[in-house]
N, C-alpha and C positions, 0 to 999 in steps of 0.2 A: 478788334482786328483793324487793320489799317484803313482809315477813312478814305485813303487815296483810291480805293478800289472802284470808285464810280467812274474813273477816267478810262480811255482807251489804252490798250496795251502799248501802242506805239508812242504814247507820251511818256513812258517810263524809260528814261535814259540815264537815271541816277544809280550809282552803286551805294551811296550812303543811305542809311536807314533813317526814317523819321522816328519821332519819339515813340509812337505806338508800336512800330516794328521792333524797336530796341527792347521794349518791355516784353514783347513776345519772345524775342531771341534770348533774352536773359532767363526767362522763365522756362523755356522749352529746349533751348540749345546750349545753355551754359555760356552764352556769348555776352561779353561786355566790351567796352572800348579797349580796356587793358588786355584782356585775354585774346582779343582779335589781333591786336598788334604783335603781341608776343608769340602767338601760335603761328601766324603767318611767317614771322622771322625764323622760328624754329624749323618749320617745313621748308622754308627757302634754303636754310643752311643744309638740311638733309638732302635736298635735291642736288645742291652743288657738290655734295660728297658722294652722290649716287651716280655711277656711270651708266646706269640702265634707264635713266629718265632724261627727257629733253630739258635742257637748262632754260629754255625760254618760256616756261609756264608762267602765265601772268598771275598777279596777286588775287584777282577776282576768281579765277579758276581754282586756285588753292582754297580760297575761302568757301567756295561751293562744296568742296570735299570736307572741309572742317565742319560746315553746318550740317551735312548729312550725318556725320559721325559725332555730332554733339560736342565737338572740340576735344574728343579723345584722340591724342596724337598717334597712339599706336594703331587704332582703327583707321585713322586718316591715312597713314603711310601705307597700310595694307590695301586699302581701297584704291589708292592712287596706283600702286604697283599692279593690282588686278586690272584696273582700267587700261593701262598702257600695255599690259601683257595681252589682254583680249583684243586690243586695237592692232597689235602686231599679228596675233594668231588669226584673227578674222578680218584681214584687211579689206575683204570684199564688202564688209558692212561699214567700215569707217573711212575708207579712202575713196578718192575719185568722186566727190559729191558735187561736182559742178552741176547746178540745177538746169543748165541749158542743154544738157545731154538729152537726146530724144527719148530714151527709155525712162529718164526721170521726169521729163516733161509730161509723159503719159500719166504718171502717178499724181503729179500736181493737178493736172486737168481733171482727173477723177475725184479729187478731194479725198484721197485715201487717209491723209493725216491732217487734222485741223485743230488748231488751238482757238478757243474762244477769244474774242477781242477784249474782253474784260475778265478780270479774276472774279471768283465767287465771293460770297459774303465772308468766307473764312480766309480770304487772301490767296487761295490756291489757284494756280494755273489749271484750267480745265482743258483737257486734251481728248479729242474724239478720234479714235482709230477706226476707220471704216474698212475693216480687215478683209471683206469679201467683195469689194468693188472691182478688183482687178481680175484679169483672166490668167489663171495659173498656167495655161498652155503657152502664153507669150511673155508673161511678166515674172521676173525672178523675185523671190522673197528678199534677197539681199538689197535690191533696189528700193523696195518698200521700206526697209530699215534705214537706208541712206536718207530717204526723204523724211522719215520720222526724225532722225537726228538733226537734219537741217532745220526743220520747222521748230523743234524744241530749242535748239541753240539760239535761233533768231528770236524766239519768244522770250527766253531768259535774258538775252542781250538787252531787249527793250523793256523788260519787266524783271529786274534783278531781285526784287523782293520774293520772287518765286523760289529763290534759293533758301529763303527763310520759312515760307509757309508750305512749300512743296506743291504737289499737283494731284488732281483727281483725274484718273484715267478711265475713260469709257471706251470699251472695245465693242463695236457694232458688228455682229456676225450674222446679219440677216441673209437668208438664202444661200448658205454655203454649198459648195459642190464637193464631191469626193476628191477632186483635184486640190481644192483649197486645203482640205484635211491632209492630203498627201504631202503638201509642202512643209507640214509641221512634224518632221521627223524628231524622235526623242533627242538626238544630238542638238538640233536646232532649238527645241524647247528648253533644254538644259542651259544653253548659252544665253537665250533671251532672259530666262529667270535669273541667271548669274549676273547679267548686266543690270537688271532691275535692283537686286538686293545686295550685290557685292562689288559693283564696278562703277556704274555711271553716277555722276554727281548730281542727283536730284532726289528729293524726299517724296516717295510715292505714298501718299496718304490713304488712297483707296483705289481699288481696281474693280470696275463693274463690267461684266459681260452682259451685253444687252441684245435683245432680239434673238435670244439663243434658242435653237431647236433642242428638243428633248435629248437627242443623242450627244449634245455637246459635252455631257459629263464624261464621255469616253476620253476625249482630249484633255479635259480639265483634270482628270485623274492623273495624267502624266505631268501636267503643270504642277499640281499640288505635291507630287512626289519629290520635286526639286525645291520646293519652297520651304522657308522657315515657318514655324508656327505663327509668328507675328505677321508674316506676309499672307499666310493662308486665311487668317482672321480678317484681313483687309479685302479679300476677294469675295465679290457678291455676283450672283447670277440671276438675270432677269429674262424669263421667257417672253414670247410675244404677248401673252395675255397678262403679263405683270409689268408692261412697260409704263403704265401710269405711275408706278412707284419709283422708277429708276432715277429720275431727276428731281426727287422730292427735296434734296438739299441744294439744288442749283436754282438761283433766281430766274424767273421767266425772262427778265429784261436783258439777260446775257446770252440766252439760247436762241438759235435760229428757229424759224417757224416750223420747219420740218420735224423738230424735236419738241414742239409745244411751246416755243418761246416767242418773243416779239422783236428780237434783234436781227432783222434782216433774214435773207434766205441763205441756204447752203451755197448756192451758186455765187452769191456776193462774197461769202466767206472764202470760197475756193479762189476767186479772183484776188481777194485781199492778200492771202498768204502766198499765192504764186508770185505776185508782184513784189511783196516784201522780201521774200527769199531771193528772188532774182536780183533785187537791188543790193543785197548783201553777199552776192556771189564771191567777191574777192575776199571778204572777211571769212566766209565759210571754208574756203579752200586754202587759206594762207598757211595753215599749220600742218598740211597733209604730208609734208616731208620731214616732220619732226622725227628724230630718232626715237625708237620705241624698244622696250625690252624684248629679248628674243629667247629668254630662258624657258 
């Protein structure tokens, strides 16, 4: 996998793949220099002929969808339509992501969504969702999702190879309350799963539920009911007495100390992502008025 993984995420500002990345993309995503150029051109023509999609979608965003769909043009078109339809139907999730809003600042300060500063040994972006840090009596789940989207988009902007290697998702559900569970109504769970497996342009290679109480299976049963078999096979659950196994595939030198690593503290990681997202405020919000499908 890419030898460039030893560097900090913020150093990745290239969209071109290096030789090792290209070998992986050819073997796993059906991507070559020729197929990439031709496929982007075909999707661009399709967008221009489709009144339901914004015309200003950039080539790298198109490429992200193509890579998720392994360059199957039919699947790529369907996923893009799903993405823009969900963005239209669930505007509370996708719009108004200005990170300086007080309600979003609270989530950034809590460190509810954190990407590690270095990819793992497989090139994957490692994302930690601290899903029970917020107070459900004051904090809306839609704002947690906005913060997640902002962090992931900025992470991919600075590490575009994540669109090739995908991400490893760790959802920390330590000490949940009944109010946290109450925010996950079946309709919400259905749309979260739909975003993962049918809309959003990122390859989710694994989902690990960590620090899970025994009764988490009640909620996971609903999640699994909306998942494909492929996605269900990528979901792993680690209770508190199994935590020593959950990061076995993640190098210690990219994890914060609170999760058994050596790469700084959670508070340092929180400050890092808060600053980086704020610096990208204009970029995050610039496409929020794009026309989306309404069907």
